[in-house]
VOGU-3710 file (C-alpha; in Angstrom, 3 decimals, decimal comma):
1> mpanwegalr> 49,264/81,401/34,717  45,747/81,373/33,203  43,784/78,113/33,451  43,212/77,652/29,674  44,949/78,274/26,367  42,507/80,999/25,374  43,438/83,072/28,371  47,102/82,372/27,807  46,954/83,582/24,235  45,195/86,826/25,279
11> trpylsgiva> 47,805/87,573/27,944  50,782/86,419/25,839  50,164/87,279/22,178  53,501/85,902/21,077  52,249/82,384/21,904  49,694/82,526/19,059  52,415/82,290/16,449  54,066/79,381/18,221  50,786/77,421/18,462  49,985/78,092/14,814
21> ciiltispai> 53,381/76,781/13,749  52,915/73,619/15,794  49,460/72,966/14,255  50,726/73,499/10,728  53,604/71,145/11,417  51,584/68,169/12,773  48,430/68,458/10,594  49,973/66,880/7,457  51,281/64,021/9,528  47,797/63,349/10,925
31> aqapdkavgv> 46,193/63,593/7,502  48,703/61,234/5,936  48,572/58,603/8,717  47,428/55,328/7,094  44,315/53,500/8,375  45,118/50,464/10,470  44,111/47,221/8,716  41,304/45,308/10,408  41,800/41,587/10,920  38,823/39,603/9,593
41> ivstakhspf> 37,718/36,055/8,979  36,273/35,346/5,548  34,255/32,647/3,813  33,797/31,972/0,105  30,315/32,340/-1,396  29,504/29,097/-3,177  26,691/27,205/-4,809  25,168/24,436/-2,736  22,090/22,158/-2,940  19,249/23,982/-1,207
51> vdrvealgtl> 15,617/23,224/-0,391  12,728/25,010/1,275  11,390/23,334/4,400  7,822/22,978/5,653  7,682/21,905/9,308  5,004/19,741/10,935  4,425/17,187/13,680  3,445/13,606/12,918  2,632/10,288/14,548  4,067/6,937/13,503
61> ranetvnlav> 2,025/3,898/12,585  3,172/0,429/11,632  2,876/-0,513/7,984  0,420/-3,214/9,071  -0,952/-3,675/12,581  -3,557/-6,078/14,023  -5,026/-6,730/17,452  -5,072/-10,521/17,661  -8,173/-12,051/19,232  -9,904/-15,447/19,355
71> kvtetvraih> -13,137/-16,389/17,591  -14,558/-19,041/19,948  -15,252/-19,671/23,604  -12,665/-22,152/24,777  -9,823/-22,776/27,244  -6,228/-21,914/26,304  -4,184/-25,108/26,037  -0,773/-23,810/24,908  0,997/-20,504/24,188  3,879/-20,514/21,712
81> fedgqrveag> 5,223/-16,950/21,868  6,967/-14,535/24,193  6,502/-10,809/24,695  8,092/-8,826/21,869  8,972/-11,905/19,809  9,444/-11,659/16,055  7,367/-14,164/14,109  6,682/-15,145/10,519  3,351/-15,476/8,762  1,671/-18,776/9,691
91> dvlvemtnaq> 3,523/-19,327/12,986  1,214/-20,859/15,615  0,824/-18,482/18,559  -1,971/-19,945/20,716  -3,719/-23,336/20,832  -7,049/-23,946/22,574  -8,573/-27,202/23,701  -10,124/-29,082/20,784  -10,882/-32,610/22,037  -14,500/-32,491/20,820
101> etadlnaams> -13,483/-31,145/17,430  -10,766/-33,788/17,085  -13,345/-36,535/17,715  -15,784/-34,947/15,282  -13,032/-34,698/12,677  -12,123/-38,383/13,013  -15,780/-39,334/12,574  -16,200/-37,020/9,592  -13,052/-38,371/7,941  -14,263/-41,949/8,428
111> taqearqqye> -17,665/-41,138/6,983  -16,129/-39,319/4,025  -13,819/-42,270/3,332  -16,683/-44,738/3,398  -18,779/-42,463/1,142  -15,896/-42,199/-1,328  -15,519/-45,991/-1,493  -19,260/-46,468/-2,114  -19,219/-43,817/-4,820  -16,213/-45,373/-6,571
121> rvqalakqgn> -17,802/-48,841/-6,425  -21,082/-47,689/-7,977  -19,160/-45,608/-10,507  -17,324/-48,735/-11,717  -20,593/-50,673/-11,999  -22,253/-47,807/-13,865  -19,500/-47,868/-16,475  -20,287/-51,564/-17,089  -24,032/-50,836/-17,277  -24,764/-52,761/-14,086
131> apkalldqrr> -25,901/-49,796/-11,903  -28,583/-47,219/-12,590  -27,571/-43,553/-13,024  -29,849/-42,488/-10,139  -27,860/-44,657/-7,705  -24,592/-43,159/-8,979  -25,933/-39,642/-8,433  -27,054/-40,566/-4,892  -23,645/-41,962/-3,966  -21,947/-38,849/-5,386
141> reyetaravq> -24,176/-36,569/-3,261  -23,457/-38,622/-0,160  -19,715/-38,384/-0,794  -19,832/-34,608/-1,378  -21,923/-34,125/1,761  -19,444/-36,128/3,827  -16,566/-34,031/2,481  -18,435/-30,813/3,329  -18,975/-32,040/6,891  -15,266/-32,885/7,150
151> ngvqsrmkdr> -14,287/-29,429/5,864  -16,618/-27,784/8,400  -15,017/-29,646/11,283  -11,536/-28,758/10,042  -12,588/-25,094/9,876  -13,771/-25,217/13,485  -10,443/-26,706/14,485  -8,577/-23,869/12,761  -10,609/-21,382/14,791  -9,046/-22,935/17,889
161> vlvapfdgvl> -5,507/-22,155/16,708  -4,282/-18,552/16,524  -1,582/-17,954/13,896  0,441/-14,895/12,824  -1,237/-13,246/9,815  2,043/-11,721/8,541  5,690/-11,269/9,461  6,118/-8,864/12,356  6,825/-8,241/16,011  4,393/-9,203/18,772
171> glrnisvgal> 3,368/-6,993/21,649  2,750/-7,961/25,276  0,902/-11,190/26,050  -2,481/-10,700/27,756  -3,525/-14,302/28,514  -2,179/-17,368/30,306  -2,506/-21,115/29,813  -5,797/-22,359/31,268  -7,653/-19,076/30,775  -11,183/-19,247/29,423
181> vepgtfitti> -11,400/-16,953/26,414  -14,409/-15,725/24,474  -14,856/-14,327/20,953  -13,056/-10,989/20,792  -10,776/-11,640/23,766  -7,619/-9,579/23,145  -4,486/-11,756/23,013  -1,703/-9,453/21,776  -0,767/-7,147/18,900  1,358/-7,784/15,845
191> dddtvmkldf> 3,049/-4,996/13,889  4,859/-5,076/10,569  7,558/-2,520/11,425  9,847/-2,976/8,414  8,260/0,177/6,995  6,584/2,850/9,118  3,770/5,208/8,139  4,182/8,777/9,350  0,911/10,734/9,359  1,048/14,517/9,786
201> svpstflgvl> -1,012/17,586/8,941  0,128/20,448/6,709  -1,624/23,846/6,332  -3,731/23,952/3,201  -1,704/26,970/2,015  0,968/24,466/0,952  -1,494/22,361/-1,056  -0,082/23,627/-4,331  3,413/22,268/-3,641  2,487/18,911/-2,108
211> rsgmrieaka> 3,299/15,966/-4,350  3,630/12,222/-3,886  7,284/11,285/-3,794  8,481/14,489/-2,082  11,391/13,922/0,307  10,886/14,396/4,025  13,154/14,309/7,063  11,877/13,297/10,484  13,349/13,359/13,982  12,183/12,178/17,404
221> aglegktfeg> 13,297/13,593/20,741  13,974/10,151/22,191  16,274/8,983/19,382  19,289/11,251/20,039  18,683/13,538/17,094  18,907/10,776/14,477  17,382/11,858/11,163  15,127/9,495/9,218  14,527/10,112/5,515  11,413/9,095/3,638
231> nvsaidsqid> 8,995/10,065/0,888  5,413/11,255/0,772  3,272/8,287/-0,245  -0,254/9,723/-0,120  -2,173/12,972/0,397  -5,660/12,939/1,885  -8,586/13,772/-0,394  -10,167/16,242/2,056  -9,112/19,354/3,983  -10,118/19,576/7,632
241> pvtrsikvra> -12,736/22,379/7,740  -11,802/23,258/11,342  -8,005/23,434/11,173  -7,797/24,146/7,406  -5,049/21,546/7,143  -4,643/18,409/5,074  -3,329/15,050/6,242  -0,219/13,686/4,544  1,330/10,224/4,867  4,998/9,437/4,353
251> llqnderllk> 6,831/6,099/4,454  10,041/5,623/6,452  12,326/2,622/6,214  12,922/1,052/9,630  15,811/-1,307/8,983  17,281/-0,775/12,468  13,860/-1,220/14,118  14,302/2,009/16,093  10,907/3,457/15,199  7,839/2,400/17,181
261> pgllmsveil> 4,131/2,932/16,453  2,715/5,959/18,257  6,028/7,858/18,344  5,723/11,642/17,917  8,117/13,011/15,310  8,976/16,435/13,938  8,750/16,474/10,152  10,315/18,672/7,504  9,027/18,470/3,947  11,777/19,311/1,482
271> knprnalvvp> 10,347/21,296/-1,424  11,709/23,293/-4,352  15,159/21,645/-4,542  17,700/23,858/-6,311  21,379/24,811/-6,536  21,597/28,116/-4,624  24,336/30,623/-3,792  24,860/30,521/-0,020  26,973/32,359/2,550  27,231/32,010/6,344
281> eealvpeadk> 24,578/33,929/8,296  27,338/35,770/10,177  28,227/37,618/6,970  24,947/39,580/6,898  25,014/43,230/8,018  21,426/44,518/8,375  20,843/48,256/8,126  17,263/49,509/8,379  15,313/47,568/5,749  18,370/46,570/3,730
291> tyvytvirnd> 20,988/43,869/4,057  24,673/44,168/3,185  27,807/42,042/3,179  31,451/43,044/3,090  33,510/41,377/0,405  37,307/41,398/0,298  39,151/42,386/-2,887  42,750/43,186/-3,708  43,282/46,816/-4,699  46,763/48,392/-5,255
301> dalravkkqv> 48,479/45,379/-3,696  46,327/45,716/-0,587  43,203/43,943/0,619  40,196/46,178/1,055  36,584/45,733/2,150  33,777/46,453/-0,315  30,276/46,950/1,032  27,584/45,371/-1,164  23,816/45,263/-0,819  22,358/41,767/-1,217
311> tigsrrpgev> 18,927/40,206/-1,575  18,444/37,157/0,617  16,175/34,169/0,117  15,551/31,195/2,367  17,608/30,261/5,395  18,845/27,060/6,951  20,879/26,573/10,148  24,063/28,602/9,758  23,559/29,584/6,115  21,433/31,916/4,017
321> eilsgieage> 20,548/31,941/0,315  21,734/34,958/-1,684  19,476/35,866/-4,610  21,493/38,855/-5,902  24,295/41,241/-5,005  27,375/38,989/-5,096  28,720/36,187/-7,229  30,031/32,716/-6,455  33,708/32,745/-5,488  33,680/36,128/-3,757
331> rvvthgamkl> 35,084/36,195/-0,235  32,692/37,651/2,345  33,605/38,784/5,857  32,013/36,597/8,535  33,818/37,961/11,627  35,026/41,536/12,064  32,426/43,230/9,857  31,270/45,529/12,684  34,677/47,246/12,658  34,663/47,841/8,907
341> radapvtira> 33,688/50,687/6,658  33,652/50,839/2,882  37,125/50,613/1,293  38,758/49,940/4,670  42,033/47,984/4,565  41,801/44,450/5,955  43,993/41,482/6,713  42,637/37,960/6,498  43,274/36,107/9,731  41,545/32,882/8,720
351> edngeqsmqq> 39,126/31,397/6,222  35,926/29,812/7,529  35,112/26,555/5,738  32,312/25,617/8,126  34,182/22,668/9,599  36,361/24,342/12,263  35,657/26,171/15,484  36,792/29,768/16,047  39,684/28,577/18,195  40,874/26,152/15,541
361> mlepqe> 40,715/28,823/12,825  42,803/31,266/14,869  45,471/28,754/15,903  48,838/29,433/14,210  49,593/27,096/11,345  52,746/25,018/11,782
//
């Protein structure tokens, strides 16, 4: 028997009629065989709050920060704080020896008291006409001089006591009791960390959209992905001529005291807030320089896929803005689009609402 049908037909002409009958019989069946419906997962196009994001890196600073130091040369007598302690404005932190100043103050107070008594005595006599005006003026000058000396001694005593200038948290202590300190000797730091300043640089190309009050979001690698929200408080008056960027400052509330000065944070400025039409990124089908999505409609009591060209805008994790091509409420195919063609029959296996995993969506409903 010949090895192929062509040879068989040449050697047995009667087979040609048989083969032709078979082909004519099965061809209509093949032509009329319905397409198999493709199972897909869909999501509904919907309007959602949307913003454009400008990314940057910034460094935290305390709202107020001071390096505490002494003003005089003296020995430390007492320390009234611990490392990392929270204090209030006016709390005494360090006391230095002040025996000489205490003695000088007692003498000045005694002199001032005596000068006041002499002034009051002459003042009473002057009212009766029994003391000349020149003597009254002399006693008044003596009293004022004594008070000035007393105030000077009290000021020197204050210089020997270090107090907290505002409410805040102290840093590490750098001195011990008995240490001889000099003017400028560093004692510790104090930071007002109720509000933190976040300084970052933004390319000058975004200068036209920067405004005070703009919302920002910031994250730090060491804080387990926690997002901190704040607002732009100030924009620098100059652009860096080297980097062509401008410095921006934002304020972040630090109620939980998690943020520390010097922390590096990633920043996103949220600009152009709007209500945009969004779909999951998985719904996009790129072809050359165009982008399509498959929507699902009901046609002749059957669900079919419709291929539509769309114009996309900005993106955010998992979602993309649709500028034109579809309307809100249309169901777009997010999984199974690669098996589709225009007008192909489909069955919806699940609807993606963005809150379930693939396994959860495909689990049978009880």
